[in-house]
Structure formats: C-alpha cells, structure tokens
C-alpha positions, 0 to 999 in steps of 0.5 A, spaced: 576 472 446 573 470 439 578 467 434 577 473 429 578 478 435 584 475 437 587 474 430 586 482 430 590 483 436 595 479 435 596 482 428 596 489 431 602 486 436 606 484 431 606 491 428 608 494 434 614 489 435 611 483 439 612 476 437 606 473 435 606 468 441 609 471 447 605 467 452 612 465 455 613 472 458 606 474 459 601 469 458 596 472 463 597 479 459 596 475 452 589 472 455 587 479 457 589 483 451 582 485 448 581 490 454 587 494 452 587 500 447 592 501 442 596 506 446 595 501 452 598 495 448 604 500 446 605 501 454 605 493 455 610 492 449 615 497 453 614 494 460 615 487 457 621 489 453 624 493 459 624 486 463 617 488 467 613 481 465 613 480 473 607 485 473 602 480 470 604 474 473 598 474 478 593 477 473 586 473 473 582 470 467 579 475 463 572 477 466 575 477 473 578 484 475 577 487 468 576 494 471 582 493 476 586 491 469 584 497 466 586 501 472 593 498 472 594 501 465 591 508 467 597 508 472 602 506 468 600 512 463 600 517 468 607 514 471 610 514 463 607 521 462 610 525 468 617 523 468 622 526 463 623 521 458 618 516 460 618 510 464 623 507 459 628 512 461 626 511 468 628 504 468 635 505 464 637 511 469 635 506 475 639 500 473 645 505 472 644 508 479 643 501 482 649 498 479 653 504 482 650 503 488 652 496 489 659 497 486 660 502 492 661 508 487 663 514 490 659 520 486 664 525 487 670 521 485 675 525 481 673 531 484 676 536 489 672 541 493 674 548 495 670 554 497 666 557 492 665 565 491 659 568 495 657 574 499 657 574 507 652 579 509 652 583 516 645 584 518 643 592 519 650 595 516 649 599 510 651 594 505 646 589 508 641 595 507 643 597 500 642 589 498 635 589 501 633 596 497 636 593 491 632 586 492 625 590 493 626 593 487 628 587 483 622 583 486 617 586 481 621 582 476 620 575 480 616 569 481 616 565 487 615 558 488 613 554 494 615 547 495 609 544 499 608 537 498 609 534 505 604 533 511 605 534 518 605 527 520 613 527 522 611 533 527 606 530 530 601 534 526 595 531 522 594 537 517 598 540 512 605 543 514 603 550 511 597 550 515 601 550 522 601 556 525 608 559 525 607 563 531 601 563 536 601 570 538 597 572 532 596 565 529 599 566 523 600 560 519 606 559 514 602 559 508 599 566 510 606 568 512 608 567 505 603 570 501 602 576 506 610 577 505 610 576 497 604 582 497 608 586 502 614 585 497 609 587 491 607 593 494 614 596 496 617 594 490 611 598 486 612 604 491 620 604 490 619 604 482 614 609 483 609 605 480 613 602 474 612 595 475 608 589 474 601 588 477 602 582 481 608 577 483 606 570 481 606 565 486 606 557 485 605 552 490 608 545 488 603 540 492 602 532 492 597 527 492 597 528 500 597 536 500 593 538 494 586 538 496 587 541 503 592 546 500 586 549 495 581 548 501 586 552 506 587 558 500 579 558 498 577 558 506 581 564 507 580 568 501 587 567 499 589 571 505 588 577 501 592 575 494 588 575 488 587 567 486 589 568 479 596 570 481 596 563 485 598 557 481 598 550 484 602 544 480 601 537 483 607 533 483 606 525 481 610 519 485 614 515 481 615 507 481 618 503 486 624 498 485 624 491 488 631 489 486 637 491 482 634 490 476 630 495 477 624 491 476 617 495 479 615 493 486 608 491 486 603 494 491 602 490 497 595 492 497 593 491 490 596 486 485 594 491 479 598 497 482 605 499 482 607 501 488 609 508 488 613 513 493 615 521 492 620 522 487 623 528 491 622 536 491 627 536 485 620 535 481 619 542 481 623 544 476 620 539 471 613 541 473 615 549 471 618 547 465 612 542 462 607 547 465 609 553 460 609 557 466 617 559 465 616 561 458 610 565 460 614 569 465 620 570 461 615 573 456 612 578 461 619 580 463 620 577 469 628 575 471 628 571 477 625 565 480 625 564 488 624 557 491 623 556 498 620 550 502 614 550 507 616 551 514 621 557 515 618 562 519 624 567 518 625 566 510 622 573 508 627 577 513 632 574 508 629 574 501 630 582 500 637 582 501 639 575 498 635 577 491 639 584 491 645 580 491 643 576 485 641 582 481 648 586 484 653 580 483 649 577 477 648 570 479 645 565 475 644 561 481 644 564 488 643 559 494 641 562 501 646 560 506 647 560 514 654 560 518 655 552 519 659 549 524 664 544 522 661 537 521 654 540 523 648 536 520 647 540 514 649 540 507 655 545 505 655 549 499 662 547 495 665 548 489 667 541 486 673 541 480 674 535 476 681 532 474 678 533 467 676 540 468 669 540 470 666 544 475 660 545 479 658 549 485 653 545 489 650 542 496 654 537 499 651 533 504 655 533 511 656 526 511 659 526 504 663 533 505 668 531 511 670 524 508 671 528 501 676 533 504 680 528 507 680 524 501 683 530 497 689 532 502 685 536 507 687 532 513 683 535 518 677 534 514 671 539 515 674 544 520 672 551 523 676 557 520 678 563 524 671 565 524 669 559 528 665 556 523 666 552 517 668 555 510 663 551 507 656 555 508 650 551 510 645 550 505 638 551 507 635 550 500 632 557 498 634 558 491 634 564 487 635 562 479 636 567 473 630 565 469 634 566 462 639 561 463 634 557 467 630 556 461 636 554 457 638 549 461 631 546 462 630 546 455 636 541 454 634 537 460 627 537 459 627 539 466 630 533 469 634 533 475 640 529 477 638 523 481 640 518 486 638 512 489 639 510 496 637 502 497 637 499 504 640 492 503 639 486 506 646 484 507 653 485 505 652 482 498 647 487 496 643 483 492 636 484 495 633 490 499 630 490 505 624 494 502 623 497 495 627 503 493 626 509 488 629 514 484 630 521 488 631 528 486 633 534 490 631 541 488 638 544 490 641 539 485 639 543 479 646 546 478 650 539 477 648 540 470 650 547 469 657 549 465 663 551 468 662 558 466 655 559 470 655 564 475 653 560 481 654 563 488 651 564 495 649 569 500 650 567 507 646 571 513 646 569 520 641 563 522 637 567 527 635 572 521 634 567 516 633 559 518 628 556 523 625 550 520 620 546 523 621 539 522 622 535 528 616 532 533 617 533 540 620 527 542 626 527 536 627 534 538 628 533 545 633 528 544 637 533 540 644 534 543 644 540 547 647 546 543 644 544 537 638 547 534 631 543 535 628 545 529 621 544 532 615 547 532 617 550 539 624 552 537 621 555 530 616 560 534 621 562 539 626 564 533 621 568 530 620 572 537 628 572 538 629 575 530 624 580 531 627 582 538 634 583 535 631 587 529 628 592 534 634 592 538 638 594 532 633 599 530 635 603 537 629 600 541 631 597 548 629 589 548 630 585 555 634 579 555 631 572 554 629 567 560 630 560 559 624 555 559 623 548 558 617 546 553 617 539 551 623 537 554 627 543 550 630 548 553 629 555 549 630 562 550 624 566 551 624 573 548 618 578 548 613 575 544 613 581 538 610 579 532 608 584 526 605 583 519 610 583 513 607 590 510 609 593 517 616 591 516 619 587 511 626 590 511 630 593 516 630 599 513 622 599 514 623 597 521 628 602 523 624 608 520 618 606 524 621 606 531 624 612 534 626 615 541 627 611 547 622 605 546 623 599 551 620 592 551 620 588 558 621 580 557 614 579 559 611 583 553 607 581 548 606 586 542 602 584 535 602 590 530 597 589 524 598 595 519 603 599 514 603 606 518 604 604 525 609 608 528 613 606 535 615 613 538 618 613 546 614 607 547 615 603 554 611 596 554 611 591 560 605 587 558 600 586 552 599 591 546 595 589 540 594 594 535 591 594 528 590 599 523 588 600 515 593 602 510 590 609 510 590 610 518 597 613 521 598 611 528 603 614 533 604 609 539 607 613 545 607 613 552 607 607 557 603 601 556 603 596 563 598 590 564 598 583 566 599 581 559 599 574 556 603 568 559 606 562 556 603 556 560 606 549 559 602 543 556 603 536 555 604 534 548 601 527 550 594 531 552 589 529 547 585 535 550 589 540 547 589 542 540 595 539 536 598 545 534 599 547 541 601 540 543 607 540 539 610 546 542 609 544 549 605 551 551 599 555 550 598 562 551 594 565 557 591 571 555 590 575 562 590 582 560 592 586 554 591 593 551 587 592 544 586 598 539 583 597 532 583 603 527 578 602 521 577 609 519 582 613 515 586 619 518 592 620 523 591 618 530 596 618 537 595 612 542 598 615 548 595 611 554 
C-alpha cells in the first residue's frame, strides 16, 4: 500500500475508534486494509472490539487471496444483518448463555410447574363439529406458515422432506397435501360465509440454503399444485456463526480460513423473518387475524387444524398450541405453565427430560405421572402453533422478532473449559411465548394422536430400534397412520371398516388398515365426510380407495379390492353397489436395495397394482357408478 493511501486509511480508522496502530491485535488485517470499504472497516472494528481478532491470524499478504478476503466481509455483513441486533448482540448473548451453561444454571430455577388451561376435544362429537365449523369460517382471516428448512438425509432420503410422498396410494407429496388443504379451506370458508371472504389465503414457506432452490423447483414444476403463485412467499433462513469456546470466539471454517463456520439457528427464526419481511403488517392491514405455523412432514395435520383454529377464535387465545395426549415421561415435550416466585408466569413447551426433574424439584415426589385418564396431565407438544396477529405484532415489535435462545455445547471434560466441536446459539419456534406478559391468553388444544400427529423423521434403522409400543415416526408408520385415520373417520361417519392386520416392514410392526386416501377438497372436516357417506358402506381390509373430487358421494358401497375415482367439481357422482377385484397388494422391499427408489426403500414396501376399477368424470353433470 502506498504511504498516502495508508495514511488515509489510518485516519479513517482513527475516526471509527481504532487506535492508529493496532498491529498487535490484528497485524494481518492492517496489512490488507486497502481492500476494505468504509462499511467493511466498521465491521472489522466491531469484530476486534468483540474479541474476534483470531479470525485474521492466518490472512495472507496483500495480493494473495484478495477475493477470499473480500468474501469474508461479505459473509460477515450477511451474518450481521440477518441477526436481530447484529453480531455484537449475538456475541454478548452467547457469552451470557455459555457462562450459564458452564455454571450449570437451571433455566427454570425459581419456577413452579402446573397444568395450564386448554381445550381437550373428542373427535366427532357435537363440540368437535362446532369447533371445526368455527375454524373453517375463521380460515379466511388466516395465513399459514410452513417451516421447511430441512433435507431428508436423516430419513435416508436425498431430496427435500416436503417432496417426499405422504402416502404412496396416490403419491401425494407433503407440500402438495399442504397446498391442497389450504385451498380446500379457502373454498370451504368462502362457501360458509357466502362469498364474503378474501380471495386467497396467504402461504409462506421458510426455507434454508439447503432447501430454497429445490422448493422453488418443486413448486414451479407442479404449477404450485393448483395454488396461485402470487399467494406463496418463500423466506430464506440464514445460518449463524459457530462458537469455538466459552468466550464466544467465532469458529473458523475448517475448509476455508477466510470463512466463519456456520450452522442453522433453528426454526425460531421464522418469527424474525416474518417481522423483518413486512408480511405481518401487510396481513394485518388486509384484515387477517391469525397466523398458523406447522412443520414439514405431518401427514395428518390438516385433519386437526380446522377445530384447533375454531378453539382459538372461540376461546380468544393469543397463542394456541396444538397438542396430543402424552404418556408420562414419553419423549415429547409437555405444554406447561411455569410460575416464578417473583410473579412471572408463562405457558410454554418444556422438554420431557426437563419436565420430570422440574416436577420432582418442586414437591411432586413422583415427577411426571399419568393421571386417571392414563396420560400425563401435561399434554404433548407437536409444534403446531396458532397465533393471533395483533398481539403477535405487538410482541415482535418489542423484541425485533428475536426468540429466547439456548446453547448446547458438548464439553471435552468435566472442567467445561473446551468443546468437543463448535456450537452455536439456537432458537425454537415454540419458545415464542417465553417473552409474553403474564396477561397473555396462552392455551392449548388436545386431539387424539391418531387424528393429528404422525411425523416422518426417523430412518428405517433408527425406527426399528424404537421400543415396542412407542411411535416409530418413520415413513412407514407415517403412511400407515394416514390410512388408519381415514379408516377411523369413515367408521365414525357410519361406514363398516375392517380391522387392521399386523405386518412388519423395515423391522417395524405396524397396523395395516384399508388403504383409503382422499383429496382435502373431498373431506377436510368430519362434517363434510359424514355428509358424503350414507347407507351401508363397507370396506374390507384388503381394500384400496382413492377419491379425487369434491362432489363424490358414497352410498351403500361395498368395496373389496381397489377403486379409484376422480371427478371435476361440476360433476356429481354417486358411488353405489359392490366393487370386488384383485386389488392392490403391499409387497416388502429391502431398504438397502439400491434398485428400489428411495421413497419406497425407506417405507419397506411398494404397491403391486394387480387390478382396480378406475373411473374419471371430466364432464359436468350428475352420474351414478353402480358396477
């Protein structure tokens, strides 16, 4: 660098608060100052003040790797702008949390747990049906947010998780199921309110670097599964800096000395993204009242959403957590009210490994125990949230969208002086209520797990190791759960549905019910299903049925085989009589057989389509199918 240029840079550094000679703390940075803009110099000052001078220790001489050095500050700028309060705030928070972790501080110290107020629903009764109708009416005032930042690698699937088929009878993938369910809600809500509704329900997908491009490709290649592209927004989550030690020094990427190592911050980022994007204010201005959050691989979710939304509207909950009955000490978090000695109170998810010791420490000798219902009084959190938009915006305005974070370092030894590997701050979507005032109306809605919860998150090997009687949470069990739910719903609607048989796929013993699937527009609510099933309908265990169409009615149908029926909305079809054929058979496949597609290998079975009755009604009119 020429002396005049160096003098100019040194002068600018002095104005920004640098000592003219800081070669002792960052000599390699000083040598490369000519590469930096004024904004980058400001970032450099902040890094040095926050104890991050080690980031520059291995920088090369000027003229070597200059583009990589510029890339370093581009990365720093992204990390700084994407975190509420910037990197300075991130480092300060990290040091506090790391100090607490090293000291073994209990985050719930001083809090006493109790069971919060909530609504426990029984599927199919009048109360449930009334809540469903209320929820469908409210849907026109709702926006939906899907947290979909993960790949399917943990499942043994190389694609994005939302591209995985929820069930293989129709091949409907999770993202398609979600979009079609929202569209069905949109139509049903408009019909119930006699057209006095918004044209479109907004849908947001939070992606990550891993999933963003592939999510766009999945949507575009499938014409957004019938949804208008303008009502879908993608918000990409950025990663956060990794921490190398208890002083919150940033970890250098082991593959590039000019990059900070980064990892995902957690799905709690969805709140800050919605806040910073301006979407919340736009929705509020458009008259919306609710924001519903859900995660990426629960093929039952929308069977429960209408009633849960109805509970939120009826009980006027600011926060409503959809929950399922939970066995004591089961490995799922419990919705808990925590009251502090100083008067603070909050209703939040407490992880199962924290709930039992917390109860024991506060006078509950048995810890987490089942009550007379056979379940823990603390319902199981399934990370599906409904938030009222007004208090949500008010709270995020105070916090700038930030969520209470935690850190989980893996220490090398009992001294807790060094880590086995780098760590980072994390945040969870369901921790949003931690900052709410005690006056906030926070509740829950409990529904049977068979109706509401069948996540797909474990690969075949891990699922096969799950103790017998506990949920596998695999692609195998997730698909079978859909058939079970649909069979039980049809039973409740008056149909005779044969009992399941037990079969083993990928080392998992599962109940195999009739393989019944329908599009959301056919029956998103129980009332709608009940309206379309009449007479003496019966389905044998070996039956397969796929319904695609709004106005298909089952009247005195007896099915023993495979029936596929599709109709446009302007076609009304009554299906009667007896359908019997060789049907579709489930065949075992080896999850290690590379010749079988991944989406089938992770299930352990494929469908052998031997024989079926298939009808497609593509013209308007009234029809009767009576074989």
